[in-house]
C-alpha positions as CSV (number, residue, x, y, z in Angstrom):
1,M,-111.5,-22.0,-128.2
2,A,-113.0,-20.1,-131.8
3,Q,-116.7,-19.2,-130.6
4,K,-119.3,-20.7,-132.9
5,S,-121.2,-18.4,-134.9
6,A,-124.5,-17.4,-133.7
7,K,-127.3,-19.0,-135.6
8,A,-130.5,-17.5,-136.8
9,P,-133.3,-18.4,-134.9
10,K,-135.6,-21.1,-136.7
11,T,-138.6,-19.8,-137.9
12,P,-141.8,-21.5,-136.6
13,A,-142.7,-22.9,-140.1
14,R,-146.5,-22.3,-141.3
15,K,-148.5,-24.5,-141.5
16,A,-150.1,-25.0,-145.1
17,S,-153.9,-23.6,-145.7
18,G,-154.8,-26.4,-148.0
19,K,-156.2,-24.5,-150.5
20,A,-154.2,-21.6,-152.9
21,A,-155.7,-17.7,-152.9
22,S,-158.2,-17.4,-155.5
23,P,-157.3,-14.7,-157.6
24,A,-158.7,-11.9,-158.0
25,K,-162.2,-11.3,-159.5
26,L,-161.7,-9.3,-163.4
27,P,-164.3,-6.3,-163.4
28,S,-166.9,-5.6,-165.1
29,V,-166.6,-5.2,-169.2
30,T,-169.1,-3.9,-171.9
31,I,-167.8,-6.1,-175.2
32,V,-168.6,-4.3,-178.7
33,V,-168.5,-6.3,-181.5
34,E,-169.3,-4.5,-185.0
35,W,-171.3,-6.6,-187.9
36,E,-170.1,-4.6,-190.6
37,N,-166.9,-7.3,-191.9
38,A,-169.1,-10.3,-191.2
39,I,-171.1,-8.8,-194.7
40,D,-167.4,-9.4,-196.5
41,V,-165.8,-12.6,-195.3
42,E,-167.0,-15.7,-195.8
43,D,-169.7,-17.2,-193.2
44,K,-167.1,-19.9,-192.1
45,W,-164.8,-17.5,-190.4
46,T,-167.6,-15.7,-188.8
47,R,-169.4,-18.5,-187.4
48,A,-165.6,-19.3,-186.3
49,A,-165.4,-16.0,-184.4
50,M,-168.5,-16.1,-182.9
51,A,-167.2,-20.3,-181.3
52,A,-163.9,-19.0,-180.0
53,F,-166.0,-15.7,-178.2
54,E,-167.9,-18.3,-177.0
55,R,-165.4,-20.1,-175.4
56,E,-163.7,-17.7,-174.1
57,L,-166.4,-16.0,-172.0
58,E,-167.3,-19.3,-171.0
59,R,-163.4,-19.5,-169.8
60,T,-163.4,-16.4,-168.1
61,A,-167.0,-16.7,-166.2
62,P,-165.7,-17.7,-163.1
63,R,-163.4,-15.3,-162.5
64,M,-165.6,-12.3,-163.8
65,S,-167.1,-10.2,-161.2
66,A,-170.7,-9.3,-163.3
67,K,-171.7,-11.2,-166.5
68,P,-169.9,-9.4,-169.5
69,R,-172.4,-7.1,-171.3
70,V,-172.2,-8.1,-175.4
71,M,-173.3,-5.9,-178.1
72,Y,-173.9,-6.5,-181.5
73,L,-174.1,-3.6,-183.8
74,Y,-174.9,-3.6,-186.9
75,D,-176.3,-1.2,-190.0
76,K,-180.2,-1.4,-190.6
77,N,-179.9,-0.4,-194.1
78,A,-177.6,-3.2,-195.2
79,V,-178.0,-6.0,-192.5
80,D,-181.1,-7.8,-191.7
81,P,-181.0,-8.9,-187.7
82,A,-182.2,-12.6,-188.5
83,I,-178.3,-13.6,-189.7
84,I,-176.9,-12.0,-186.7
85,E,-179.8,-14.4,-184.5
86,Q,-179.6,-17.4,-186.4
87,T,-175.4,-17.4,-185.9
88,L,-175.8,-17.4,-182.4
89,A,-178.2,-19.6,-182.3
90,T,-176.4,-22.3,-184.2
91,T,-173.3,-21.1,-183.5
92,A,-173.0,-20.1,-180.2
93,P,-176.2,-20.3,-178.2
94,K,-174.3,-20.0,-175.0
95,I,-173.8,-16.6,-175.5
96,R,-177.2,-15.5,-173.8
97,K,-176.5,-17.0,-170.6
98,L,-172.7,-16.1,-170.2
99,A,-173.9,-12.8,-171.3
100,D,-176.3,-9.8,-171.0
101,L,-176.7,-10.2,-174.8
102,E,-178.2,-6.9,-176.8
103,I,-178.6,-6.6,-181.0
104,V,-178.5,-2.8,-181.6
105,P,-179.5,-1.7,-184.7
106,T,-178.3,1.7,-186.2
107,D,-178.9,4.3,-189.2
108,G,-176.4,3.6,-191.5
109,L,-173.2,3.6,-189.1
110,T,-170.3,2.5,-190.5
111,Y,-167.3,0.5,-188.5
112,Y,-165.4,2.9,-186.2
113,K,-168.7,5.0,-185.4
114,L,-170.2,1.8,-184.5
115,K,-167.8,0.9,-181.9
116,N,-168.5,5.2,-180.9
117,Y,-171.8,4.3,-180.6
118,G,-171.4,0.8,-178.3
119,I,-168.9,2.4,-176.4
120,S,-170.8,5.6,-175.9
121,R,-173.7,2.9,-174.6
122,A,-171.3,1.1,-172.0
123,T,-172.0,1.3,-168.3
124,T,-169.1,-0.1,-167.4
125,E,-165.5,1.2,-166.5
126,L,-164.0,-1.1,-169.5
127,S,-165.2,-1.0,-172.8
128,I,-163.8,-3.7,-175.2
129,M,-163.2,-3.6,-179.1
130,L,-164.3,-7.1,-181.3
131,D,-164.5,-7.3,-184.3
132,S,-167.1,-10.0,-185.5
133,D,-164.9,-12.2,-187.8
134,A,-162.1,-12.1,-185.0
135,A,-161.3,-15.0,-182.9
136,P,-160.4,-14.6,-179.4
137,R,-157.6,-16.9,-178.1
138,P,-157.5,-18.8,-174.8
139,G,-156.8,-16.1,-172.3
140,W,-157.5,-13.2,-174.8
141,L,-160.2,-11.3,-172.4
142,E,-158.0,-11.5,-168.8
143,N,-155.2,-10.6,-170.6
144,I,-156.6,-7.1,-172.5
145,I,-158.3,-6.2,-168.8
146,K,-154.9,-6.7,-167.2
147,P,-152.8,-3.9,-168.2
148,F,-156.0,-1.3,-166.4
149,A,-154.3,-2.6,-162.7
150,D,-152.4,0.7,-163.8
151,P,-154.6,3.6,-163.8
152,E,-152.8,5.3,-166.2
153,T,-153.3,3.3,-169.4
154,M,-156.4,4.5,-170.9
155,A,-156.6,2.0,-173.4
156,V,-155.2,-1.1,-174.3
157,G,-153.9,-3.1,-178.0
158,G,-154.4,-6.9,-178.4
159,F,-152.0,-9.2,-180.8
160,T,-153.8,-9.2,-184.3
161,V,-152.7,-12.5,-186.9
162,L,-154.3,-13.2,-190.3
163,A,-155.9,-16.7,-190.7
164,Y,-155.6,-18.3,-193.8
165,D,-156.4,-21.5,-195.7
166,D,-155.3,-21.2,-199.6
167,F,-152.7,-19.7,-201.4
168,L,-154.2,-16.3,-201.3
169,S,-154.9,-16.1,-197.4
170,K,-151.1,-17.5,-197.1
171,T,-149.9,-14.4,-199.4
172,F,-151.4,-12.1,-197.3
173,A,-150.5,-13.4,-193.6
174,L,-147.0,-12.8,-194.4
175,S,-148.2,-9.8,-196.6
176,W,-150.3,-7.3,-194.9
177,I,-150.0,-5.1,-192.2
178,F,-150.8,-7.8,-188.9
179,D,-147.2,-9.4,-187.5
180,R,-147.5,-13.2,-187.3
181,P,-146.9,-15.2,-184.1
182,E,-143.0,-15.6,-184.2
183,E,-142.9,-11.2,-184.4
184,I,-144.6,-11.0,-181.0
185,G,-141.7,-8.8,-179.5
186,K,-141.7,-6.5,-182.3
187,T,-145.3,-6.5,-182.1
188,E,-145.3,-5.4,-178.0
189,A,-142.7,-2.6,-179.1
190,K,-144.7,-0.5,-182.0
191,R,-147.1,1.8,-180.9
192,K,-150.1,1.1,-182.9
193,I,-153.3,0.0,-181.4
194,H,-155.6,-1.7,-184.1
195,A,-159.8,-1.4,-183.6
196,N,-160.9,-4.8,-184.1
197,N,-158.9,-6.0,-181.0
198,A,-158.5,-3.2,-178.2
199,A,-159.7,-2.1,-174.7
200,V,-160.4,1.7,-173.8
201,R,-161.9,3.2,-170.4
202,T,-165.2,4.0,-171.3
203,D,-165.7,7.5,-169.7
204,F,-162.0,8.6,-171.4
205,F,-163.5,7.1,-174.8
206,R,-166.8,8.6,-174.2
207,A,-165.1,11.4,-174.3
208,N,-162.4,11.1,-177.0
209,P,-164.1,8.9,-179.9
210,F,-162.6,7.7,-182.7
211,P,-162.1,11.1,-184.8
212,D,-164.9,12.0,-187.7
213,L,-162.8,11.5,-190.8
214,P,-164.2,12.4,-194.5
215,S,-166.3,9.6,-195.7
216,T,-163.7,9.2,-198.3
217,V,-161.0,7.8,-195.8
218,F,-161.6,4.0,-195.5
219,K,-159.7,3.9,-192.6
220,K,-157.4,5.7,-190.1
221,A,-159.6,6.2,-187.5
222,C,-157.2,4.7,-185.2
223,G,-154.1,5.8,-186.0
224,F,-155.2,9.4,-186.0
225,W,-156.7,8.9,-182.2
226,T,-153.5,7.2,-181.2
227,R,-151.6,10.1,-182.5
228,D,-153.9,12.4,-180.0
229,L,-153.0,10.3,-176.9
230,D,-149.2,10.5,-178.1
231,A,-149.3,14.3,-177.7
232,R,-151.6,14.4,-174.6
233,G,-148.8,11.8,-173.4
234,L,-151.4,9.7,-172.6
235,K,-150.6,6.3,-171.8
236,Y,-151.6,3.3,-174.0
237,V,-150.2,-0.1,-174.4
238,R,-150.2,-3.2,-176.2
239,T,-150.1,-6.9,-175.3
240,A,-149.2,-9.5,-177.4
241,D,-151.1,-12.1,-174.4
242,A,-154.8,-10.8,-175.8
243,M,-154.5,-12.7,-179.5
244,T,-157.0,-13.0,-182.1
245,I,-157.1,-14.8,-185.0
246,H,-158.5,-12.5,-187.6
247,A,-160.6,-13.9,-190.9
248,P,-158.8,-13.4,-194.3
249,H,-159.4,-10.7,-196.9
250,P,-162.6,-12.2,-199.6
251,G,-160.8,-12.9,-202.6
252,Y,-158.9,-10.9,-205.2
253,R,-162.0,-8.8,-206.3
254,F,-162.1,-7.3,-202.1
255,L,-158.3,-7.0,-202.8
256,A,-158.2,-5.4,-205.2
257,W,-160.4,-2.7,-204.0
258,R,-158.9,-2.8,-200.5
259,A,-155.4,-1.8,-201.6
260,W,-156.9,0.9,-203.6
261,T,-158.4,2.4,-200.6
262,M,-155.1,1.8,-198.4
263,G,-153.3,4.2,-201.0
264,T,-156.0,7.0,-200.8
265,D,-155.9,6.4,-196.8
266,R,-152.2,7.0,-197.0
267,D,-152.0,10.1,-199.2
268,Y,-155.0,11.5,-197.0
269,Q,-152.4,10.3,-194.0
270,A,-148.9,12.2,-195.4
271,F,-151.0,15.3,-195.9
272,Q,-151.9,15.3,-192.1
273,T,-148.7,14.2,-190.8
274,A,-146.0,14.9,-193.3
275,T,-146.5,17.0,-196.0
276,K,-148.7,19.3,-197.7
277,S,-147.2,19.5,-201.1
278,R,-148.1,17.4,-203.7
279,I,-144.3,16.9,-204.9
280,G,-144.0,15.7,-201.2
281,R,-146.8,13.2,-201.1
282,L,-145.8,11.6,-204.3
283,G,-142.2,10.6,-202.2
284,F,-144.1,9.4,-199.8
285,A,-146.0,7.4,-201.6
286,L,-143.0,5.7,-203.4
287,K,-141.3,5.0,-200.0
288,F,-143.7,3.4,-198.8
289,F,-144.7,1.5,-201.6
290,G,-140.9,0.0,-202.2
291,G,-141.0,-0.4,-197.8
292,K,-143.8,-2.6,-198.0
293,V,-142.9,-5.2,-201.3
294,G,-139.4,-5.2,-200.0
295,K,-140.9,-6.6,-196.4
296,S,-143.8,-8.7,-198.0
297,W,-141.3,-10.7,-200.0
298,W,-138.5,-10.7,-197.4
299,R,-141.3,-12.7,-195.5
300,I,-142.8,-14.4,-198.0
301,W,-139.6,-16.0,-199.0
302,T,-137.9,-16.6,-195.6
303,R,-141.1,-17.6,-193.5
304,G,-143.3,-19.4,-196.3
305,G,-142.9,-22.5,-194.2
306,S,-144.7,-20.4,-190.9
307,V,-147.9,-20.7,-193.2
308,E,-147.5,-23.9,-195.5
309,L,-146.6,-21.7,-198.2
310,P,-144.6,-24.3,-200.7
311,V,-141.2,-23.0,-201.7
312,W,-143.1,-23.3,-205.3
313,Q,-145.2,-21.2,-204.6
314,R,-143.6,-18.3,-203.2
315,P,-142.6,-16.6,-206.5
316,G,-146.2,-16.4,-207.2
317,A,-147.1,-15.1,-203.5
318,M,-144.4,-12.0,-204.4
319,L,-146.2,-11.5,-207.6
320,V,-149.5,-10.9,-205.8
321,S,-147.7,-8.8,-203.1
322,L,-146.4,-6.9,-205.9
323,G,-149.7,-6.5,-207.7
324,F,-151.8,-5.3,-204.3
325,Y,-149.1,-3.2,-203.1
326,G,-148.7,-1.8,-206.7
327,V,-152.7,-0.8,-207.1
328,G,-152.3,0.6,-203.3
329,L,-149.4,3.2,-205.2
330,A,-151.9,4.3,-208.0
331,G,-154.2,4.8,-205.7
332,E,-152.3,7.4,-203.6
333,V,-150.3,8.5,-206.8
334,A,-154.0,9.2,-208.0
335,S,-154.7,11.1,-204.7
336,A,-151.9,12.9,-204.3
337,V,-152.4,14.4,-207.9
338,T,-155.6,15.2,-207.7
339,R,-156.9,14.9,-204.6
340,S,-156.9,18.3,-201.9
341,F,-157.7,18.2,-198.3
342,E,-158.0,20.5,-195.2
343,P,-155.6,20.0,-192.2
344,L,-157.1,18.7,-189.3
345,P,-156.9,20.6,-185.7
346,K,-153.7,19.9,-184.2
347,P,-153.7,17.2,-181.3
348,K,-154.1,19.3,-177.9
349,K,-150.7,18.7,-175.8
350,A,-150.6,17.8,-172.7
351,P,-150.0,20.0,-170.3
352,A,-146.7,20.8,-169.1
353,R,-146.2,20.0,-165.5
354,K,-145.2,22.0,-162.8
355,P,-141.9,21.2,-161.2
356,Q,-142.1,20.6,-157.6
357,A,-140.5,22.9,-155.3
358,R,-136.6,21.6,-153.6
359,A,-137.7,20.4,-150.0
360,R,-135.0,23.1,-147.6
361,K,-133.3,21.4,-145.0
362,P,-133.8,22.6,-141.5
363,A,-130.9,24.5,-140.0
364,A,-129.0,23.2,-138.0
365,A,-129.6,23.9,-134.0
C-alpha cells in the first residue's frame, strides 16, 4: 500500500494581542518658512497655506517624538512682524501649541538666504523648508521625513503643484515648470529639488548651504546646489507623497517681471553649465524657448480639462504662454549679448572608492 505523505506539523496559532503595533515615532524636526513670497501673493493664499500647515501639524502630532520647531523668517526692512502675528492669530492659532514657534527677523535676507539662515539656527537632526504660500497636503510631513530612514540620503524633495482659480492661474498651472498631479511618475524620476518643499540633514546642509550667487541671479541657487550633490555622488531623492499646493503667480505685471528674470537666470545657467560663448548662449535660449512653448501648448490643449479650462479659452491661454516665454527669451538674449560672468568654482567630485581586496581562498590541506 502506498505510504501516505507526511504532513508538516501544525504550528500553534498565536493569540491576537488585540492591539495593533503602534507606528514608530517620527524624529524631531525644524521647519523653516520664509515670509518673502507672502509679500507678493494675495493674502488668501498665505492664509490657506498657513491653515493647511496647522492641520498637518495637528494630524502628525501624535506621531512626533517631540514638538517641531517652526521658524517664520522675514526681512525686517520689508515686512511688519505684526502681519505674521495677526495671520497666525486669525488663521492658525493652534500652531503655537503644536510647535515651538519663533518669528525671526533678519536684516535684508532674501529667499535662499532666509532658508540658509533658518537652518543654520536649527538644532534638530532634520530640517524642512516650506514656502509661506505653499499648503501641505495630508501626509506631507511624515512622507518628507520617511526617506531619511536611509542614512545615505542627504536631502528629500517633495512634489509641488500650482493652485488655480481663474483664467491666468489655470494657464500657468499647465505652463509652469511644476508638474501636474497626473504626472507624478515623471516628477519622481526627475533629478530636481525645489526649495519650496524640501528637507535636509541639518549638519550636512549647514556645511553645504545654498550657494551665494550674484545679486542679479534670482532663483537658480537650488539647481546649482543639487548639481554639486550629483558631482560628489551624494544621495538625494524625490517623493510625490510629500505634496504641497503653491499659490499662483499674482497677476500679469508680476509674470512679466518673472519671465524676464527667468530669462536672465537661464543665461547665467547656460554660461556656468553649458557654454561660455555668446553664440552658444543664444542657441541655449532658443532651444529652451521652443521646448517650453511646445510643452505648454500641448498641456493646455490636451490637459486643460484637468484644471477646468474651457476649450474656448485654450487658444487664449496658449497666447499668454507664448507671451510669457517670449519675454523670457528676450531677457535671455539681452543677457547673452550684453552681460559677462565669472565662472563658479567647479563642483567637488566624490573621491574614487578604493577597490576592496579579494579574499584569498585557504590552501588545501
